[in-house]
N, C-alpha and C positions, 0 to 999 in steps of 0.2 A: 550195415551194422552201425548203429549210433556210438559216440564216444562212451557213454556210460557202460554199454554192454561190452565193448571191446576192453575196456578197462577191467571189468570183471572177469572176463574170460582170461585175459593175460595174467591177472593177479592170481586166479584160481591155479591155472597151469604152472605158473612159476612157484606158488607156495607148495603145491604137490611135489614138484621137483626137488626144491630145497628140502622139505621134510624127508624125503626119501634118500636124500644124498648126505644127511647129517650123520657123522660118527664121532667118535672121541679119540683124542690123542692117548696113546699109551702111558700109563703111570700118572700123568698130571690130570687125566680125565677131562680135559678142556673139550668142549664140543667144537668140531670144525666141519666145513662144508667140503665135499669131494665130488665134483661133477665130472672131473677128468679121470678115465681109467688109469689105474696105477701102472699096469703092463705096458700101456702106450708110452707113457712117459719114461719108464725104465728103458725101454727099447730105444727111444730117441736119444736119451742120455748116454747109452752105450755106444751110439754112432758117433755122437760128438766126441766122446772120450777117446775114441780110436783116432780121430782127426787130431785131437790135441796132442796125443802120444807121438803122431807122425811129425808135427810141426814144432812142438816146443824141444828145447834141449833137455834131455833127461840127464840127471846127475849120474856120475860114475862111482859115487861114494857108496859101495855096497854095504859098508858097515851100517851107515846111517839108514840106508833103505831097509836093510834087515831089521833094524830096530823098529822102523815104522811098521814093516809087516807083522812083526812079533807083537807089538802093541795092539795092532789091528786084530789079529787072531785071537788075542786074549779077550778083547772086546766082543768080537763075534760069538765066541763060545759062552762068555759070561751072560751076554743078552739073552741068547737063546736058552741057556740054563734057567734064568731068572723067570722067564715067561713059562717055561715048562714046569718049574717047581711051583709056580704060582697059579698053575692050571689055567693060564690065559694063552690066546692066540699068538703066536710069535709073529711080529710085524716084519720079520726079516726074511721070511720063507721064500720069497720072490727074489731076494738079493743074489747078485753075482759079484762078491767082493773082489776088489782089485786095488792095488796101490802103486803109485808112482811118486818119484822125488824130482821135482823140476829145478833144473840148475838156473836159478835166477836170485841173486843175492839182493836185488832191489825191491823184490815184491815180499812184503812181510805177511804172508796169507796161506791159507789152506782152504780146501773146500771138499764136500762130498756130494756127488750127484746122486739123483734117485737111483735106487738099486744098489747102492754101495760102492760107486766108483770114486775113489778118494785120490786127491793130489795134495802133496805138501810142497811148497816152495822153499828152497834153501834160505831165502832171507828171513824167514820167521824163526830159524834155528838160533839166531842170535837173541831172540826174545824168549823162546822156550827154555833154553839154557840146559836143561837136564831131562831125563826120561819121563819124571812126573810131570813136567811142564808140557813136554810133547804129548804126553798122554791127555792132558787137559785139553789141549787144542783139538785133538783128533776126537775126543769124547764129545766135544761141542758140535764138530762138524758130522759126526756119525749121528747125533742126536736129531740134526736137521732131517736125515733120511729116514730114520726110524719113525720120527713124527709125521712123516709124509708132508713137510712144509712146502715142497715144490708143487705138489699135487694141489694143496690148498691155495696156495697163491695163484696158480693157473685157473683154478675154479673160480676164485673171487674176481680175477680179472675178467673171466669170460661173463660173470654175472653183472658186474659193473658196465661192461660195454653193451651187454644185451639191454640192460635197464636204461641206459643212456639213449639208446636208439629208440627204445619205445616211447620214453618221455618226449624225445624230439618229434616223433610222429604225432603223439596226442596233443602236443602243444603247438602244433602248426610249424615246426621248424625253429622254435625260439632258442634252442642250443646251438644250432648251426648259424643262426644269425648273431648270436654273441660271439661265437668263434670268428666269424667273418669280420665283425667290427673291431674286435681287439687284434686281429691278426695272429692269434695263437689259440692253442687248444685250453682255453680257460677252465672249463669244466674238468678237463683232464687233469690240469694242474691242482685244481681244488680238491679233486678226489686223491691225487697223490699225496699232498700234505695233510689233508683231513681224514682220509681213510686208510690209503695203503702204507704210508710211513708209519703211523702209529701201530697198525696191524703187524708190519714186518718187525718193528721193535718188540712187540709182544712175543713173536716167533723167536727173535734172538734171545729174549730173556728166558724163553721156555728151554731153548737149545743150552743155555748156560747151566740151568738147573738140571736137565736131563744129562748133560756133560758130566756134571759132578756125580750123578747116580751111576752112570755107566764106568766112570773111572774108579769109583769106589767099589763097586761090585767086581771089577777087574783087579783090584789090590794095589791100585796106585794112591799115593799121598795127595789127597785132593786140595791140601792146605797151600799147594803151589799154585792153584788156579787164579786167586786174586793177585798173586805176586806177578803173574803174567801181565795182567793189565795195568799194574802199576809201572811196570817196564814199558808196556805198549804207550801208555799215557805220557811218559817221559819222551819217548822217541817221536811221538806226534805233538809235542808240545806246541800249542799255537796253531795247529793245523786242523783240529777238529771242528767241523760245522756246528752251528746250533742244533741241539738235539732234534727239534721239531722238523727240521730240514734233511734229517738224515734217516737212513732205514735201520740204523743201529743205535742202541742206547749209548750214552756217553760212558767214557772209561770209569769216571767216578761213580756213576750209578751202578755200573757192573760190579765194581769192587764191593760197593755197599752191599747189594743183594747176594754176592757170592759168599761174603762173610757171614751174612744173616742166615743163609741155608746150611752153612758148615756142619754145625752140630747135629742138626736134624738128618742130613744125609749120612753122616759117619755112623749114626745110631740105627737108623732105618734100613740102610743099605750097606751092610758090611760086605767084606769080599766074599764071593759066593763059592761054594764047593761044587766042582763039576762031578756029577755022578757018572 
């Protein structure tokens, strides 16, 4: 097979695969690529979550854990009810929700694995300050799972790796030659800075927006969200990398966008009544 036929074959095959794997993010309706089965990623996440639970020191603060679970349950119910009332498919039907509080005051973070496996670190409680602040953080993390961001990132990584290998083959190993010459994965680094980092920042902004929506639907005061990032900005003063090198938007950009979305979300996504 000559090079032109090979490229046409691969191009048609990849194009068909991509078209058949395109879906949209709930609410924002942004088009996304999903090549990896969601159930497979959820199962892997559940296994990792169990390992984390066995290795990390879990907090004994039952009051705070109960608050986290209560916020999570309100969001679970509100999200499902919103999609039910909107006559839309509920993206959380395959979720097995679970919440833990990890005792680590040095880590100002929280995360939600695919399938609704959530962890909050005690260190971020100094930033959230109150229930509405904690709800804003949890809404953001839950949004990542609802929007299937992990599935999308894994799919994009697979596509980039496959495309790179194909280009390397049809160019007679030019990419491998560049990597050997520079002593580093030059193409991978350029892909990270030029493709993956901007894409990850887009996902983070989307999670900020959806987090506001879910918090509002659940009855929490979303005006606390930008205040969290003001406090985070202060605590990270001088430590934030340039935005183009980061997978996250800068705190200043997040604050600006959150304030810009505030009135729209309050009006369009008021607290939902559970039927």
